[in-house]
N, C-alpha and C positions, 0 to 999 in steps of 0.2 A: 882914702876917700873914694878914689876911683875904683879900687878893688871892691869896696863895699857896695858902690853903685852897680858895679858889674854883677856882683852877687845878687843884689836886689833885682836887677834886670833878669838874671837867670831864673830867680825864684818866680818873678812875675810871668816869665815865659812858661816855666814849668806849671805854674798854677793855671795859666790860660789853656795850655795844652791839656792838662789833666781835667780841667772843667769841661772843655769842649768834648773830650772823650767820654767823660762821665755823663754829661747831660748836654749833648748838642741840640741846637734849635730844631734840627730836622726831626728829632724824636717827638717833640710836641706836635709838629705838623703831621707826622705819620700817625701819631696817636689819635689826633682829631680825625684824620682821614679814615683810619681803621675803624674808629668808633662810628663815623658816619657810614662806612661800608657795612659794619656789623649790624647796625640798626636799620639803615635805609634799604640795604639789599634784602633782608628778610621782609621788610615792609613791602618792597616792590614785588618780591616773590609771592607774599601773601595776597597783595593786591591782584596778582595775576592768577594765583592758584585758588584762592578762596572763592572767587566768583564761580569758577568751574566746579570746584569741589562742593561749594554750597549749592550750586545748581543741581549737581548729581544727587546730593543729599536731599534737596528739596523734591527732586523728581522721585527719589526712592520713597520719601515720606509721603508725598502725594500719591505715589503709586500704591502704597499700602492702604491709604485711605480709600482710594478708588477701588482697589480689590475688595476691601471689606464691604463697601456699598454695593458693588456688583454682586458679591456673594450673597449679601442679605436680600437683594432684589430677587435673586433666584429662589432663596429659601422662603420668601414671603409670598411666592406665587400660590394661588389657591388651587393648584393642579396644573396639568399640562394644558397646552393650547387646545388639544382635542377634547380634554375633559371639560374645559370651560365652555367650549362650543356645544358639547353634548348636553351639559346642564341647561344651557339657554335654548336648546333646540335649534341651533344655527348651523349644524353640520352640512346641510344641503343648500345653504344660502350662498349668494354671490360673494366673491372675495371682498368687495367693498363693505358688504354688510357684516361679514365675519370680522373685518378690521374694527368696525365700530363696536361690535359685541365685546371683542377682546379689550378694546380701549376702556369700555365701561368697567371692566373687571380689574384692569391693571393700572389705570390712571390714578386712582386713589392711593395706591401703594407709592407711586412715583411722587405724588404731591406730599405725602407724609415725609419722604426722605428729603425732598427739596426744601421743605420748611426747616429742616435741621441743617442742611448744606445748601444755602441759597446761592453760593458761588460755583456750584457744581452742576454740570449738565448730565442727565441720565435718562434712560428709557429702555423700552423693549423693542425687539425686532423679530419678525417672522420671515424665514428664508423661503418657506413654502408660499406665503402670500406676497413675499417680496415687498414688505411695507413696514414702516414704523408702527408700533401698536400703542405706544404711550411715550410722552416726552415731558420733560420738566427742566428748568422752570419755564414760565411763560408759555403754557400749552395753547395751541390752537389746532383746529382740525386740519388746517392746511399743511401741518407738519406730518400728518399721517400719509407718508408718501414713500416711494422706493428710494434707496440710497445706491449710488453707483458701486458696483462690486469691485472696482479697481482701487477703492480706498484700502489702505494697508490693514485696517483692522478686520477685514473679511477673511484674512488668512486663518482665523480661528476655526473655520470650517474644514480646513485641511489638517491642522495640527490636532484639533479636538481638545485643546487645553486653553486655560485662561492666558491672555496675552496683554502685555502693556506696550502700547505703540505710541510713536510720535507722528502726528499728522500735520502737514504744513497748512492745511486748510480745513476748517470745520464746515460740515454741511449746513449747520444751523447758525453758527456764529460768524463764519466766514474768515476766521483767523486761526493761527497755529494753536494746536491743543495737545494735551497729554491725555490719552484715552485708554481705559481698561475695558477689554471685552471678555465676557464669560459665556461659554457655550451652554445652551439649554438642550438637554437630552430627553428623548422620549422613546423608551424601549430600545436604548442603545443607539439611537439615530439622532443627529443634531438637527433640531427643527427650528432653531433661532438662536439669538443671543441677547444679552443685556449689556448696556454700556454705561460707563460713568466717566466724565472727563472734566479737566480743569483747563482754563485758558493759560497758555504759556506766558502770557503777559503778566498774570498775577504771580507766577512763580519767579519770573525774571525780576519783577519789582521788589520782591522779598529779598532776592539775592543782592540787588544793587544797594538796598538799604543796609544790609549787613556789611557789605564791602565798605560803604561810606563810614560806618561807625568804626570799623577796624582802622581805616586810614586816619581818622581824627585821633584815636587813641595812640596810634603809632607816632604821629607828629608831636603830640604833647610829650610822649616818652623821649623822643629824640631831643627836644629842647631841654628837658630836665636833665638828661644825661650829659649834654654839652655844658650846662652850668656846673654840675657837680664835678665833671672832669676838669673844667677850668680852675676851680678852687683847689682840687687835689694836685694838679700839676704845678700850680703856683707855690704851694707849700713844699712839694717835693723838689722843686728847683732851688729854693732857698736852702733846704737841708743838704742837698747834694753839693751845692756850692761850698758850704761850710766843710763838708766831708772832704772835698777836693783840696781845700786849703790845708786841713790837718794832714792829709796824706802827702801833700807836696812838702810841708814843713817837717814831715816825719814826727809829728806831734801826736801824743796820745792823750791830750787833754779832752775832757768831756765836751761833746758837741751840744750847743744850745739849740736843740731842734725838737720838733714834734715826732721825730723818728729815732728813738733811743737805740733801736737795733743797729744803727750805723756805727755806734761806738764799739760794740763787740766785733763787728765786721772789720773795722779799721784796725783793731788790735790783732786780728787773726790773719790779715792780708799778708803782711810781711813774714809772719811765722810759718805760714803754709806755702809761701811762694816757692821755696826750694823743694819742699815735698811734692808740690804739684808738678814741678818740672820733672822730678825723678819719676813720679807716677805717670806723667805724660809719656816719658820715654818708654817705660815698661808697657804702657798701654798701646803705644804705637807698635811695639814688637808683637804683643798679643794680637792686636788687630791684624797685623800682617799674616801671622800664623792662622788666625781664624778665617781670614779671607781666602787663604790658600786652601784650607780644609773645605770651606764652603764651595769654592770653585771645583774642587775634586768631587765633592758630593753632588753638586749640580750636574757635573759631567756624567757621573754614575747614574743619576736619576734620568738624565736625557737618554742615555743608552738603554736603561731599563724600560723607559717609556717607549722608545723606538721598537724594542723587542715586543712589548705587549701590544703595541699598535699594529705590528706586522703580522701577528698570529691570526689565524682564521677563526679561532674560538672567541666567544664573548668572555671577557675577564672583568671582574670588579673586586674591590677590596672593601671590607667592613671593619670598623673598629669594635671595641669590646661592648659598645652600646648599640650595635647593629646598624650604625650609620655608614653611609657610603663615604669612602675617602678617595676612591679612584675608580674609574671605569674607562675601558678603551672604546674605540669607535664601534667595534662589532657589538659590544654590550649596549651602546646607544641605539643601534639598529634593532637588536633583539628586544630590548625593553621598550622601545618606542619613545624614549625620553632622552634629553640632552644631558651632558655632564653637569652643566650649570643648574639644571632642574633637580638633580638627584644628590649631588655631593653635599654632605652635611645632614641629609634626611634619613630617617630610619627606613629600612627596607620593607618592614611589614606595613608601613603606612603608604608606601608607593607601589608595591607589587601585590596584586590580589589575584585570586583564581587558582593559586597553587597552595591549597590548604595544608598539604602534607609537607611543604617545604620547611616551615618553621619547626615542625616536629623533628625532621631530619637534621636541621642545623643544630638544634638543641642536643640531639643525640651525639653529633660529632663534637660539640663543645664539651659535653660531659665525659665522653670516652677519650677525648684528646687523640683521636685517630682519624685519618682521612676517610671520607665516605663518598662512594660512587653509586648513583642510582639514576633511574629515569622517572620523569614525572609528566603528567598531562594537565594543562591549564584549562579549566572549564570556561574561562572568559576569553582567553587568547586563542583557544582551540589549537594549541601547539604541543607537540611532544618535545621535551627537553632532556638532554643528557647532561647531568650535573655532577661536578667533581668538587667536593668541599675539603679544604685543607685548613684545619684549625691551627692558630698560633697563640702566643701569650697575649697579644694585644688585638686580636680580631680574627678575621678569616680571609682567605684567598679563595675565590670561587671561579671555576671555569664552567661555561655553559655552551651547549651546542644545540641548534635547532635540528632535530632528527625527525621532524614530521614527515618529510618526503620519504625518508628511509623506512619509517614505520608503515606508511601507507603502501610503499612498494612491497614490504615484507607481507603485509596483510593481503595485498593483491596477489602476491606469489602463493601464499597459503590457500587463498580462495581458488586460484588457478589449479593448484595441486589437488585440492579437494574435488574440483570439477573433473580433473583428469582421472583421478582414481575412481570417481563414481562411474565415469564412462568406461574406465578400464575394467572394473569388476563386473559391470552389468553387460558388457559387450558379448554378443553371441559368438564372436570370433575367439579363437585361442590366442591369448595375449600373455607374453612373459616379458619380464625385465631382467636382463642379465648384466653381469659385471663385464665390461669390455676388456678388463685386464686378464681375467682367468676363466671366463666362461661360466662362473657361478650363477645359478638362478637365484635372483634376489626376491622375486615375487611373481605370482601367476594368478590369473583370474579363474572363476568357477568353470568357465567353458573349457579351459585347459585341463582341469582335473576330471571333468565329465568325459571328455573325448579320450584322454590318455589312460584313465583308470587309476592314476596315482593319487595318493593322499598328500596333503600339504606337508606333513612332517617328513615324508620321503624326499620331497623336493627341496624344502627350505629348512635345513637344520644344521648349517655350519659348513665347515670345510670338507666333511666326509659325505655330504649329500651329492645327489646326482648332478652332473654337469649338463649344460645345454646340449653339447654334442654327443652325450650318451643316449639321447632320445632322438635327435634329428641327425640323419645320416650325412647326406651330402650338402646340408643346408649351409650355405655361405662359407664353407671351409673355415669355420671359426677357430679350430684348433691350430695354433701356431700363427694366427693372424689377428688375435684379439686386440692388439695395440691400436689398430686402425682398420676395422672391418669395412668391407665394401658394402654400401647400401644397395638393397635390391628393391624392386617394385614388381609385384604380381608374378613372382617366380614360383614355379611348381616345385614342391618339395615332398619328401616322404618322411614319416615319423613312426616310431614304435610305441604301441600301447604297453601297459604293464604286463598283459597276458601274451605279448609277443606278436600281436597283429600289426600289420603294416597298413597305415592309412596315408591318404594323400591330402595335400593342401596347397593353397596359393598364399605365398608369404610376401610381406613387405617389412622393411626395417627402417628405423629412424634413430639417430643419435640423440640422447637426452642426458641431463644431469639431475641426479637426486642427491640432495644434501652435499653438493660439491663433488660427488663421485661420478666419473664418466660411465654411462650405461648405454645399453642398446635395447630399444623397444622393438619387439618382434610381434607382429600381428599375422595370424594364419587363419584363413577361411577354409574349413574342412570341406573337401570336394570328393571324399571317398564315395559317397552314394552317387554323385554325378559320374564319377569315373566308372563305377560299376554299371550305371545305367547306359553310359556311352559304350561300354564293352558289350553289354547285352544287345544294344541296338546294332552294333557292328556285327555281332554274331547272327542276329536276326536278318540283317541285310544280306550277309553271306548265304544264310540258309535260303532266303528268298531267291537270291540269284541262282543258287544251285537248283532250287526247286523249279525255277523257270527253265533252266537248261534241261533238267530232267524231263519236264513236261514237253519240251520241244524235240528232244532227240531220243528219249527213252523208247518210244514205240518204233521209231525208225530203226533202231538197233535190234530190237527184239524180233521183228519180222524176218530179217535175213538169218538171224540166229536160229529161229524155229525151222526155217527151210534147211539149213545146214544140219541141224540135229536130226531132222527126219531122214535126210539122205544118208547120214552116218548110221542110223539104225537099220536102214534098208541094206546098206552095204555090209553091215556086220552080220546080217542074217544069211548072206550068200555063203554056200559051202566052199567055193573056191577062194574065198577071202578070209577063211577061219584063222589062217595064220596071223592075220592082223587084228583079230578080235580084241586083244588087249589094248591095242592102240586106239581102236574105235571107242572102246569103253572109256579110256582115259580122256579122249576128246569130248565125248558126250558129258562126262563128269565135269570137265572144265567149262563146257557150255552152260551146264546147270549152275555151276558156281558163278559164272558171269551173269546169268539170269537172276540169281539171288541178289547179286550186287546191284543190278539194275532195279530190282524191286525195292531194295532199300533206298536206292537213289531217287526213285519216284516218290517214295514216302516222304522225302524232304520238302516236297512242294507245300508251301505254307497255305496256299489258297485252295488246296484240294478240298473238295466237299467232305465233311465228316458228320455223321449222325450222332448226336449226343442225347442220352437218355438219363433221367433221374434214377440213380441206382446206388447201391451200397459199395463203397470202395473196399470195405472189410470183406464182403462176400467174394469179390474178385480175388483178393489176396489169399483168402482161405482156400479157394479153388486151386490156386497156383502153388500153395505151400507144399503138397506132396512132390511135385515135380522139382521144385527148388531143393527140397530136402534130399531127394534122391541124388541130384547133382552134387550136393555137399558131401553126402556119405561116400560117393565115388572118389572124392578127393580127400577123404579122411578129415573132413571139417564139420563143424557144428552149425546148426541153423536154429534160430529162435524167432517166433512170430509173436509180437506183443501189440495187440490191437486194443485201442480204447474206443469208447462209444463216440462216434462222430456222425454228423448229419449226412443224409444222402446227397450226392453231387451229380451234376450233369456230366456224364462220362461216355466215352466210346470204349466198350469193353475190350475190343480187339487191340486198340492202341494202348490202353492201360496195361494189358497183358504184355505187350511188346516192350513198353518202357520199363516195367518191373523186371522182366526176364533179362533185358540188356544190362540193367544196373546190377542185378543179383549175380549174373554170370561174370561181369567185370570184377565184382568184389571177390568172388570165389577164385578167379584166376590170379588176383593180386596177392592172395594169402598163401602162406606155406601150410603144409598139413598141421592140423591142430588149431587152425584159425577159427574164428567165430563170426558168423553172418547173422545180423539181426534186422528184421523188418518191423517198423513201428508205424502206427498212426495215432495222431492226437490232435486236439483242437488248440489252436494258438490264436487268441484274439478273434478276428473275423476270418480265419483261414484254417483249412484242414491240411495237416502236414503229413506227407508220406516220406519217411526217413529210411534210407538203406545204409546201414552202418557195418563197417568191418574193422578188424584190428590188425590190418596189414601194415607194411612198412611206411605207408603214407605216400603222397604224391609230391615229387620235387617241385620247388617253386617255379622253375622254368617251364615245367610241363603244365603246372596248374594254370599258368598265364595263357596257354594255348588250348586248354581243354575245351572240347566241343567244336573245334574248328574242323570243318569237313576235310576228309582225307588225311588228317593228322593222326598218327597212331604210333604207339610204342611196342606193338605186338609184331612178331615176325610174320604172321599170316593175317594180320588185321587189315581192314579196308579203310579205317578212319571215319566210318559213317555211323557207327553205333551210337555214340553220344550225340552226334549231330542230329540223328533221328530222334533221340530222346528230347533234346531241346526243341525240335520242331513239333513233336507231339505235345509237349508242355505248352508251347505257344498257342496251338490250336485249341487247347482247353482253357486259355486265358490264365494259365498258371505260370509261376516262376520257379526256376530250378537253380539252386545254389550248391556249392560244395565247400566243406571245411575239412582241411587235412593237416595232420601233424604226424610225426613219427608215432606209430602205434595206433592210429585211429584216423579213419576217413569216413565222412558222412555226406551222402548226397540227399538233399531235401527238395521235394517237389511240393510247392505250396499252392493248393487249389482254393479259389475264392468260393465263399458260400453262395448258393443260388439266391437270386433276388426275389423269387416268387415261390 
């Protein structure tokens, strides 16, 4: 009996525990609380949100109505303000009269609209007259007045667009309003605006009414839900109590309940209990493995994210539907959007201005190959370097903003263009040479003009002329091309194609062209200046010699004349006939000295000379037999080639002297069989007298000193012959030049044409 009672007690405890576990009282309480929360919380949220949302909706709805009315007011205008005033002949009237005229035209329009919208305020305004022109409802002329410009709806004059504004105080109603302003344009200029407004009190009242209705409906729903839940929980409590009794008794008899599903559950509980335990164990193991894999995957993702966040390029990933799945911080900066704004959205909906991007991405997707290109955004005004890597489930894209690099490259190209424009058009000789081997890379037109070379001779690869083939001592480039010393205003010499030596002032600068180290050499040709300076120095020497001659020539001649006379007298005496040969020799030397003094005196540049207009050819023709005789004596040939030239202002005696000096110098310079040629011809504005021989030529060191007084290469020469020739040419305002090379020497005297 005791055992049975004990068993009954145990069964009672089991039943109590089972019942409490299956359906504890706290479940009902939590259910009611949850239901209360699930219904009351949304009601509370709706009570807070709906007024705000409703107010926004009401504002938007009212704003549309106000915009439509304002738009219609503008459309209904019978013309611009100026047109109305012109029709009424009121353009010259006072502002107050203009306001009345415009009111008569516009007030009927406002009245028509206010009859349809009696709760709406509307009217016209002129900014030029600074006054309301029409108003409704309840119009009175006292309302035709200025409105302070600090009201927010006057911003329409700055934006030039229709604006919906909230104003805390209405000019006419004196309370908060919602106002729509619409600008009135006349020939592209805002001349006024129309307005339409609602009282905010009307909008707020509509919102409060809607909120009250929502609250009442919610309260009734809450009460009905509580009643239905109470009934359902009562039945469920009875059914679960019976289920617990059967489960505790291990009974499989059918439950008398409104929930027949519990019968099958009761039968399956014990059958599946062991299976659930086994499955639970297996599940725990799988969960452990899965958690470990997820942890490792999360670590890999973190490392990958750290790498992508640390790179300087913008990176983002797209899925197969072109939606963003990831983008790093640099991509956020470049695209101007945050990760939260872009992830999950299609790239073509979010990025615009790069029209060719979609075409390139589709190309990469179709070809399944990486694509690298540069693109310019018309809206962003940026150049992007884009690398697209297609995959099976989307794309990986790297982008870099290269705008600054592109601008720098364009600036560099523009700078190079300006440099080469200045380079090619410069009057100075300019060349660009390779600093490594002296190869001439480029030269300007002045270089080819002065040197006589063709471009193909200079710039044609490794076999072309080197810089130091043309410029002798310039910069010692050969052997020092690695790092040449820069020079500034250094005098150099260079050779032309025909072998002439010219002079220049050089400056160098290191530059780089296409990454190659180069040297820019600029040379100002000063050959003419050097020749001019040489001639000036020659003339100064001649002038000095002439001054000396004028000062001491006569003083020397006078005692020489006395000595010569006494020598003649002594030579005539019979007792001194044994010394006759000595006297003759002394007299001969005195005559030679007198000849030298005569030539010496002829060097005086300022000595008076009489010039007459006469024929140069006639003088040469008269001298031709004498010169030809001298030539024949030396077994040489003489030719006279005279062209028709104008008469010149000449001194015949001095012209004969200069011709004979030059002709005899030429004959003495030639071996037997040589040819002497005298020519005259017209060259531009000068008459040229040329004395040409085919002798051995004049050495360069002699040519540099030629014409210097007392400088001679002859054993018996005085060094005054050519100096006299230069002096005579100077007195005739002529220039004398010499060109010499082996086998040919030409002295040219160039006479200017007379001016009258």
